[in-house]
C-alpha positions in Angstrom: 138.9 81.4 120.4 135.2 80.2 118.7 132.0 79.1 120.7 133.0 75.7 120.0 135.7 75.8 122.6 133.2 76.8 125.2 133.5 73.9 127.6 130.7 72.0 129.6 132.9 73.7 132.9 132.7 77.3 131.4 129.1 76.9 130.6 128.2 75.7 134.3 130.5 78.3 135.9 128.7 81.4 134.1 125.4 80.0 134.2 124.2 81.5 137.7 121.0 82.9 137.7 121.3 86.7 137.0 118.2 89.4 135.9 117.5 89.5 132.3 118.0 93.4 132.4 114.9 94.2 130.6 115.0 97.6 132.9 117.4 98.7 135.1 117.4 98.9 138.1 115.2 95.6 138.1 111.5 95.4 139.1 112.2 93.5 142.5 114.2 97.1 143.3 110.9 99.0 143.0 109.0 100.3 146.2 106.2 102.0 147.6 107.8 105.3 147.5 106.4 106.0 143.9 102.6 106.0 144.5 100.1 107.4 142.2 100.8 111.2 143.5 104.3 110.7 142.1 103.3 109.1 138.9 100.9 112.0 138.3 103.4 114.5 138.9 106.0 112.8 136.7 103.2 112.5 133.7 102.9 116.5 134.2 106.6 117.1 134.1 106.9 115.2 130.6 108.8 117.6 128.1 106.5 119.0 125.7 106.5 117.3 122.2 108.4 114.1 123.3 107.7 110.8 121.8 105.3 108.4 123.6 105.2 104.6 123.5 102.1 103.2 124.8 101.5 99.4 126.5 98.2 98.1 127.5 98.5 94.5 129.7 95.3 92.5 129.4 95.9 90.0 132.3 93.7 86.8 131.1 93.9 83.7 129.1 91.9 80.8 128.3 94.6 78.4 129.6 97.3 78.6 131.9 100.7 77.4 130.2 102.8 75.8 132.8 106.0 77.3 131.6 104.3 80.8 132.0 106.0 83.7 133.8 103.7 86.4 132.7 101.0 88.1 135.2 97.9 86.6 134.0 95.1 84.5 135.2 93.0 81.5 133.1 89.6 82.1 132.7 87.0 80.2 130.7 84.3 83.1 131.3 83.6 86.6 129.7 82.6 88.2 132.8 86.2 89.2 134.4 87.4 90.8 131.1 84.1 92.8 131.0 84.5 94.1 134.4 88.4 94.6 133.5 88.0 96.7 130.2 85.9 99.8 131.5 89.0 100.4 134.2 91.5 100.0 131.4 89.6 102.3 129.1 88.9 105.1 132.1 92.8 104.7 133.0 93.4 105.5 129.4 91.3 108.5 129.5 92.5 109.8 132.8 96.1 109.8 132.2 95.7 111.5 128.7 94.6 114.8 130.8 97.8 114.5 132.7 99.8 115.0 129.8 99.9 117.3 126.9 98.3 116.6 123.7 101.3 117.2 121.5 103.3 114.3 122.6 103.4 112.0 119.4 102.9 108.3 119.9 105.2 106.4 118.1 104.7 102.7 119.5 101.9 100.9 120.8 102.2 97.4 122.2 99.2 95.2 123.7 100.2 92.0 126.0 99.1 89.8 128.3 98.0 87.2 129.1 96.4 87.1 125.6 95.0 90.2 124.2 92.8 88.2 121.8 90.8 87.1 124.6 89.0 90.1 124.1 85.9 90.1 121.6 86.3 91.9 118.2 83.9 94.7 120.0 86.5 95.1 122.9 89.3 95.3 120.4 87.8 98.0 118.4 86.9 100.0 121.4 90.3 99.5 123.4 92.0 100.9 120.1 89.6 103.6 119.3 89.8 104.8 123.1 94.2 105.1 122.5 93.1 106.9 119.2 90.7 109.2 121.0 93.1 110.3 123.7 96.3 110.5 122.1 98.3 111.7 119.2 98.7 108.6 117.5 101.6 109.0 114.5 100.9 108.2 110.9 104.1 105.5 111.3 103.0 104.4 114.9 104.1 100.5 115.1 101.3 99.0 116.5 102.0 95.4 118.0 99.6 92.7 119.6 100.4 89.4 121.5 98.4 86.8 120.1 97.3 83.1 120.9 96.4 81.3 118.1 94.7 78.3 119.7 91.6 80.9 120.6 92.0 83.2 117.4 89.1 83.8 115.2 88.9 85.7 112.2 86.5 87.9 113.5 89.4 89.2 116.0 91.9 89.5 113.5 89.8 91.6 111.3 89.0 93.6 114.3 92.8 93.8 114.8 93.7 95.0 111.6 90.8 97.6 111.2 92.0 99.1 114.4 95.4 100.1 112.9 97.9 97.1 114.4 100.9 96.7 111.9 102.5 93.6 113.7 101.7 90.6 115.2 103.7 88.3 117.6 102.4 85.0 117.8 103.2 82.4 120.7 104.8 79.3 119.7 107.1 78.2 122.2 107.3 74.5 120.3 105.8 72.6 118.0 106.5 68.7 119.8 103.6 67.3 120.7 105.5 66.1 123.8 106.8 69.4 124.8 103.2 70.6 124.4 101.8 68.2 126.6 104.6 68.8 129.5 103.8 72.8 129.2 100.2 72.3 128.9 99.8 74.4 125.9 98.5 72.2 122.6 99.1 74.0 119.3 99.7 72.2 116.0 101.8 74.1 113.6 98.7 74.0 111.2 97.0 76.1 113.8 99.7 78.7 113.7 99.9 78.8 110.2 96.1 79.7 109.7 96.6 82.3 112.1 99.6 84.0 110.4 97.8 83.5 107.3 94.6 85.2 108.4 96.7 88.3 109.8 98.7 88.3 106.3 95.5 88.2 104.1 93.8 91.2 106.3 96.7 93.4 105.6 98.9 92.7 108.8 102.1 91.5 107.1 104.7 91.9 109.6 104.9 88.8 111.8 106.7 87.8 115.0 107.1 84.5 116.2 108.2 83.6 120.1 110.1 80.6 120.7 111.5 79.1 124.0 114.4 76.7 124.7 115.1 74.9 128.0 111.4 73.1 128.1 111.0 69.9 129.3 111.8 67.1 126.9 113.8 69.6 124.4 116.5 68.5 122.6 118.9 69.7 119.9 116.9 67.5 117.3 113.4 68.5 118.1 113.9 72.2 118.4 115.6 71.9 115.2 112.3 70.5 113.9 110.6 73.4 115.6 112.6 76.3 113.8 112.3 74.5 110.1 108.5 74.6 110.5 109.0 78.2 111.8 111.1 79.3 108.8 108.7 77.9 106.6 106.5 80.6 107.9 109.0 83.2 107.2 108.2 85.4 110.1 109.9 88.8 110.0 111.3 88.5 113.4 111.9 85.2 115.9 112.4 85.7 119.3 114.4 83.1 121.2 114.0 82.9 124.8 115.5 80.5 127.6 112.8 79.0 129.9 112.8 80.5 133.3 112.2 77.8 135.6 111.3 79.5 139.1 108.9 77.3 140.7 109.4 78.9 144.2 107.7 81.8 142.6 105.6 80.8 140.0 103.3 77.9 141.4 102.1 76.2 138.4 105.9 75.7 137.1 105.7 72.8 139.8 103.5 71.1 137.5 106.8 70.5 135.1 108.9 67.7 136.5 112.6 69.1 136.9 113.6 65.6 135.4 112.4 66.4 132.7 114.4 70.1 132.0 117.5 70.1 130.0 120.9 70.8 131.8 122.9 74.3 131.4 125.2 72.5 129.2 122.3 71.2 127.0 120.6 74.6 127.2 123.5 76.2 125.6 123.7 74.0 122.9 120.1 74.1 121.8 120.5 78.1 121.8 123.8 77.6 119.8 122.1 75.5 117.2 119.1 77.9 116.9 121.2 80.7 116.4 123.4 78.7 113.7 120.0 77.7 111.9 118.6 81.4 112.0 122.0 83.0 110.7 122.2 80.4 107.9 118.7 81.4 107.2 119.7 85.0 106.5 118.3 86.2 109.6 120.4 89.1 111.5 121.0 88.6 115.1 119.8 91.3 117.4 121.3 91.1 121.0 121.0 88.0 122.8 118.1 86.2 121.7 116.1 88.0 118.6 116.5 87.8 115.2 115.0 89.8 112.3 115.2 89.7 108.3 117.6 92.3 106.4 115.3 95.5 106.1 113.3 95.1 109.4 113.8 97.9 111.7 115.0 95.5 114.6 117.8 94.7 112.0 118.8 98.5 111.6 121.2 98.9 114.3 119.2 101.0 116.0 117.9 98.9 118.8 116.7 99.5 122.4 115.5 97.2 125.4 112.4 97.3 127.4 110.0 95.1 128.7 109.0 93.5 125.8 113.0 92.7 125.2 114.5 94.0 122.1 112.9 97.1 120.5 113.0 99.7 117.8 111.2 101.9 120.2 113.1 105.0 121.0 110.4 106.8 122.5 111.2 108.9 125.4 108.5 107.9 127.7 106.8 104.4 128.1 103.2 104.5 129.4 102.0 101.2 130.8 98.0 100.4 131.4 96.4 97.6 133.0 97.3 95.7 136.2 100.7 95.2 136.7 101.8 97.2 133.9 105.1 99.3 134.3 105.8 102.8 133.1 109.2 104.3 132.3 109.4 107.8 132.2 112.6 110.0 132.4 112.2 110.3 136.0 111.9 106.5 136.8 109.6 103.5 136.8 106.2 103.3 138.0 104.1 100.0 138.3 100.4 99.3 138.7 99.1 97.1 141.5 99.1 93.4 140.2 95.3 92.3 141.5 93.0 92.9 138.9 90.0 93.7 141.5 92.6 96.3 143.5 93.7 97.5 139.8 89.8 98.2 138.9 88.9 99.5 142.4 92.1 102.0 142.5 91.1 103.2 138.7 87.2 103.5 140.0 88.5 105.8 142.6 91.4 107.8 141.5 91.8 107.2 138.3 95.7 105.8 138.5 96.6 102.5 140.4 100.3 103.1 140.8 101.6 101.6 144.0 105.5 101.1 143.6 108.2 102.0 141.4 112.1 103.8 141.8 113.1 107.0 140.9 116.2 106.8 139.1 119.4 108.5 140.3 122.0 109.7 138.0 124.2 106.7 138.7 121.0 104.6 137.8 120.9 106.1 134.6 124.5 105.8 133.8 124.7 101.8 134.8 121.3 102.1 132.8 123.0 102.7 129.9 126.0 101.1 130.0 124.0 97.6 130.8 121.5 98.5 127.9 124.2 99.1 125.4 125.9 95.7 126.5 122.5 94.0 126.3 122.1 95.7 122.6 125.5 96.1 120.9 128.1 94.0 123.1 130.2 97.4 123.5 131.1 99.8 126.4 132.7 103.3 125.4 134.7 105.1 128.1 134.1 108.1 125.9 130.4 107.5 125.7 130.2 107.2 129.7 132.6 109.9 130.6 131.0 112.3 127.7 127.5 111.8 129.4 128.4 111.8 132.9 131.8 113.4 133.5 133.6 112.4 136.8 130.4 110.8 138.1 131.5 108.0 135.6 134.7 106.9 137.2 133.4 104.3 139.5 131.9 102.5 136.1 135.0 103.0 134.2 137.1 101.5 137.1 134.6 98.4 137.0 135.1 98.4 133.5 138.7 98.0 134.0 138.7 95.4 136.3 136.4 93.4 134.3 138.7 93.4 131.4 141.8 92.4 133.6 139.9 89.7 135.1 138.8 88.0 131.9 140.5 85.1 131.7 138.3 83.0 129.5 138.3 84.8 126.4 134.9 86.7 126.5 135.8 90.3 126.0 138.3 92.3 124.0 140.2 95.5 124.9 139.7 98.3 122.4 141.4 102.0 122.0 137.7 103.2 123.7 136.8 100.4 126.2 136.1 96.9 125.4 133.7 94.8 123.1 132.4 91.2 123.7 133.7 88.7 121.6 131.0 86.2 119.8 132.3 83.3 122.3 131.1 85.6 125.4 128.0 86.8 123.9 125.7 84.1 125.2 127.0 85.1 128.9 126.2 88.9 128.2 123.7 88.8 131.1 126.6 87.6 133.4 128.6 90.3 132.1 126.1 93.1 132.6 125.9 91.9 136.0 129.2 93.5 137.0 128.0 97.0 136.6 124.7 96.0 138.8 124.9 98.2 141.9 121.6 96.4 143.2 122.4 92.8 142.9 122.4 90.9 145.7 120.5 93.8 147.6 117.0 91.6 147.5 115.6 88.4 147.9 114.4 88.2 144.1 114.9 85.2 142.1 116.1 85.3 138.9 116.5 82.4 135.9 120.0 81.0 135.0 122.0 82.9 132.7 122.3 80.3 130.0 
């Protein structure tokens, strides 16, 4: 059966809210049992010579987009960022003293918010601090998210001189009506200029982020946006489904529910975008990422973290900044969210960890299963059994129940487990939820699965 045989009833049945599974267990299950003392101990226990990935969170932007679900604050003044940067630099230095120098950093990512809210001097200072305190590998992938609306050539030059190798450009949609509905005015020419500036300064790898399911979007309007996007020939394109959670994000209440496409239209939009991108020669990666052949993301060695799909396979991810999450072999550790509290904690003890989760062997096993399903759409009995032995039995039983209960043709039994068919791939998050031992244990709200 093809995707064309997916009925509206089927879409509605499988569009129940479930986690995005950028981690497992997911952040709503973090608790205060993981604090600064625990995080400090975990850092000291990192295996010598293991690879590191660094993330820096800049929780400020010039204007708040109404669709946004990120931890950020809009500001038109420079003072908040000036007070934030010294704390961020201090955290970077303090953590470097808790891990050994022989850890090679293979990936760096700056997100937000908008990292280009920083001045060119601050960009240089932040990158310099990372290089001064950590062993940055010669082939390190250094990515930064940018907002084209407030980007100067001086900032682009500072990013390039700092060693940025890849830029992630936020777009969402080029349709003026949609942009007005989400409070993000960003003409195509503005985005084109930003990408051309980075390429002219030697940053050749470009990622563009689009969103479907936004107010007033139609299949025809997103096709026009995609055609404009393809004219810029980005190396990677991420196509996210809009997560409308107005009870969680107050500014989303400014978006009228009546203007949002329903589950069936959202599904149709995602499928049209997929057909356009694969028809243009892009390789589909997991649920919602696409890459040109030859890009590392299209190589098949794909992982999933808080930034989505990635070629980053470092053993540990260390997050700096307010709300940033670290993933270490022992578990997850998250910094406090309010920036004043973050700055006070960093000034006082050098760390701002307030919550997290220590992984059990069952957590690790289910995390592996869910990550491989999200990335490869496969479940391997031998891989799970080989890694976890007798402890794998509950998950193997759940997989068998899933196969037997599949009456919609989403999965196909194999000699070693099962593979998710093309028809079932748009619903992979719902399939992954079958292995989530925590689902339903919190009051966390999730976006619909389609």
